TORFI-951310 format. One record per residue (C-alpha): residue in one letter; y, z, x. Coordinates in steps of 0.05 Angstrom, whole numbers, always signed. Example, Ala and Ser with C-alpha at 12.3 -4.5 7.8 and 13.67 -1.06 7.14 Angstrom:
REC;r;y;z;x
REC;A;-90;+156;+246
REC;S;-21;+143;+273
***
This chain:
REC;r;y;z;x
REC;M;-508;+285;-2269
REC;K;-480;+265;-2202
REC;L;-421;+302;-2171
REC;C;-390;+278;-2106
REC;F;-344;+324;-2068
REC;V;-290;+294;-2024
REC;R;-254;+338;-1974
REC;H;-181;+321;-1975
REC;G;-151;+277;-1921
REC;E;-119;+306;-1858
REC;T;-53;+343;-1856
REC;D;-11;+361;-1797
REC;W;-39;+432;-1801
REC;N;-110;+404;-1796
REC;A;-90;+363;-1736
REC;T;-64;+424;-1698
REC;G;-119;+471;-1721
REC;R;-73;+514;-1763
REC;L;-112;+552;-1817
REC;Q;-96;+526;-1886
REC;G;-109;+566;-1948
REC;R;-67;+562;-2011
REC;E;-7;+530;-1975
REC;N;+16;+466;-2007
REC;T;+13;+421;-1946
REC;H;+16;+345;-1951
REC;L;-28;+289;-1923
REC;N;-5;+257;-1858
REC;E;-15;+183;-1843
REC;S;-86;+194;-1818
REC;G;-101;+233;-1881
REC;R;-79;+177;-1925
REC;I;-123;+128;-1887
REC;Q;-182;+176;-1893
REC;A;-171;+179;-1968
REC;L;-170;+103;-1972
REC;Q;-234;+99;-1931
REC;A;-268;+150;-1976
REC;A;-247;+110;-2037
REC;E;-286;+49;-2011
REC;F;-350;+86;-2024
REC;F;-332;+97;-2097
REC;K;-316;+24;-2112
REC;T;-387;+17;-2137
REC;G;-418;+64;-2187
REC;D;-397;+86;-2256
REC;W;-348;+142;-2241
REC;T;-327;+171;-2307
REC;A;-282;+228;-2283
REC;I;-240;+252;-2224
REC;V;-227;+326;-2218
REC;S;-182;+356;-2163
REC;S;-157;+420;-2135
REC;P;-83;+426;-2155
REC;L;-61;+435;-2083
REC;Q;-20;+375;-2061
REC;R;-65;+351;-2004
REC;A;-125;+348;-2050
REC;Y;-87;+318;-2110
REC;D;-56;+264;-2066
REC;T;-125;+246;-2040
REC;A;-150;+242;-2111
REC;Q;-92;+197;-2130
REC;I;-107;+149;-2072
REC;I;-180;+145;-2093
REC;S;-161;+135;-2166
REC;E;-113;+78;-2150
REC;T;-161;+45;-2102
REC;I;-220;+44;-2150
REC;Q;-174;+27;-2209
REC;Y;-195;+89;-2247
REC;R;-164;+86;-2316
REC;G;-169;+159;-2336
REC;T;-127;+220;-2320
REC;I;-142;+262;-2259
REC;S;-161;+332;-2282
REC;T;-143;+393;-2241
REC;L;-183;+457;-2236
REC;D;-152;+519;-2204
REC;S;-220;+545;-2183
REC;L;-227;+485;-2135
REC;M;-170;+512;-2092
REC;E;-182;+530;-2020
REC;R;-203;+600;-1999
REC;D;-145;+649;-1994
REC;Y;-143;+668;-1920
REC;G;-94;+724;-1930
REC;E;-54;+744;-1869
REC;A;-90;+692;-1825
REC;S;-63;+634;-1865
REC;G;-20;+589;-1823
REC;L;-44;+616;-1756
REC;L;-73;+577;-1698
REC;P;-143;+597;-1674
REC;E;-116;+636;-1614
REC;E;-66;+672;-1658
REC;R;-121;+692;-1707
REC;H;-165;+719;-1651
REC;E;-108;+758;-1621
REC;R;-85;+789;-1687
REC;F;-154;+800;-1718
REC;P;-204;+809;-1660
REC;D;-254;+843;-1706
REC;G;-251;+786;-1757
REC;M;-226;+833;-1812
REC;I;-168;+796;-1844
REC;P;-124;+832;-1895
REC;G;-119;+795;-1960
REC;Q;-174;+745;-1946
REC;E;-218;+725;-2005
REC;P;-288;+754;-1995
REC;F;-340;+702;-1980
REC;E;-384;+725;-2037
REC;K;-327;+714;-2086
REC;L;-314;+645;-2056
REC;K;-387;+626;-2066
REC;E;-387;+649;-2138
REC;R;-322;+611;-2151
REC;G;-351;+548;-2120
REC;I;-415;+549;-2161
REC;Q;-376;+566;-2224
REC;S;-331;+506;-2211
REC;I;-389;+456;-2209
REC;E;-421;+488;-2270
REC;N;-355;+483;-2308
REC;I;-348;+410;-2289
REC;R;-420;+397;-2311
REC;S;-406;+430;-2379
REC;V;-346;+384;-2390
REC;F;-378;+320;-2362
REC;P;-453;+327;-2375
REC;D;-497;+270;-2351
REC;Q;-437;+234;-2319
REC;Q;-415;+215;-2249
REC;V;-356;+255;-2225
REC;I;-312;+253;-2163
REC;V;-287;+322;-2143
REC;V;-232;+330;-2090
REC;S;-228;+398;-2058
REC;H;-225;+435;-1992
REC;G;-269;+450;-1932
REC;G;-280;+524;-1946
REC;L;-296;+515;-2019
REC;I;-342;+455;-2010
REC;N;-379;+488;-1952
REC;S;-390;+551;-1994
REC;V;-425;+508;-2047
REC;L;-467;+472;-1995
REC;Y;-486;+539;-1964
REC;T;-507;+568;-2031
REC;L;-547;+508;-2054
REC;S;-582;+500;-1986
REC;L;-597;+575;-1981
REC;G;-556;+578;-1917
REC;K;-587;+518;-1881
REC;F;-520;+482;-1877
REC;G;-449;+490;-1902
REC;S;-408;+552;-1885
REC;F;-417;+579;-1814
REC;S;-454;+517;-1789
REC;T;-420;+454;-1816
REC;R;-350;+432;-1802
REC;L;-332;+382;-1855
REC;Y;-294;+320;-1834
REC;N;-229;+306;-1871
REC;G;-244;+252;-1921
REC;S;-319;+266;-1918
REC;I;-364;+259;-1979
REC;S;-419;+307;-2001
REC;C;-459;+288;-2063
REC;L;-499;+333;-2110
REC;E;-545;+315;-2167
REC;H;-564;+360;-2225
REC;R;-633;+349;-2253
REC;N;-691;+391;-2277
REC;H;-642;+448;-2289
REC;Q;-620;+454;-2216
REC;W;-572;+424;-2165
REC;E;-598;+383;-2107
REC;V;-556;+362;-2046
REC;L;-566;+287;-2037
REC;F;-524;+284;-1973
REC;Y;-466;+321;-1942
REC;N;-408;+311;-1893
REC;Q;-414;+236;-1892
REC;R;-356;+189;-1880
REC;A;-353;+123;-1919
REC;F;-369;+80;-1858
REC;E;-432;+122;-1844
REC;L;-455;+113;-1916
REC;H;-443;+38;-1912
REC;A;-483;+35;-1847
REC;R;-541;+69;-1883
REC;N;-532;+21;-1942
REC;Y;-524;+80;-1987
REC;D;-501;+56;-2055
REC;S;-457;+102;-2096
***
């Protein structure tokens, strides 16, 4: 099975550095272009399913990809693909977060261990529904990075990798385990490497 994560396209909150969690923000013009660019990568390959976080910025990204590659199925949504809940830090700019929570302890924030468990459970759930298939999964930076962190045993992902909006990270499941094929790549970078989806 191959599973390719796409981080949703840019929103105005992304552009200003405002922390997004469960807020239902929308793509801006740059975000729509990023979604179109990501879709170019998926024009080849036999993509049998598209699964998305239900949050608007992710679902709109999934819709743009679906329309561009002329996907004929229905986009599935999975609540466990939603972004990390950042509690009282949600919506704050970096300087506001540092001022209000200098010790990094944020009331209401989803614990990282829980986020990791949710991320891995998400890909396992998708694998159980779409075994031995190729699936596009549209989600969020925090969630995707937690999966990358877990599968790489901390070599990349959370705490060290800032995912680009519209970036693609692909996993493959074989021999009873997940392998990261590549991560945080934009479509033009994959084309430059002649990487075929």
